[in-house]
Phi, psi and omega in degrees: 000147181284166178274152179261133177275127181294153177295162179300317179301317178295320181295319180290328176296322176295318179296316179299317179298327180291344179266009182302318179300319178298312180300315181297333180278352179293146191294313187228176181294326179296318178294319179295320178294321177298318177299314179299321178298317180296318179294325176295327177297321177298318180294322182296332182254021184300322180298317179292318180299326180290340179274351185289337182049045181255124181291343178261103187301324185295330183295309176294334176295314179295319178298322177298317179296313179300317179299312180297320178294320179296320177300317180293321177299316181296320177298313180296322179297316178298320179295318178296317178299317180296320178295321179297314179297320182292334183260356178290139177292146179282128178278133180248135176269106180245000000 
């Protein structure tokens, strides 16, 4: 019988598990939570990662993280822009 290729979701869970030693070596709880957040970003983009057809699993994982971070940066930028506009003094034509 042939071998079964694990699903992408299963494969990233195995990859994440392989990083347990790294996570355990992180200095504090904040770093560990940040690591968990990054791994959650990989999980959030699992559907896209499974379409990448990339034999190196880590590459679509990194792209997933970059994508999620970019989305957050754009949201924060829009919020900052809105705050800046709201706090600018109104120019009066006198």
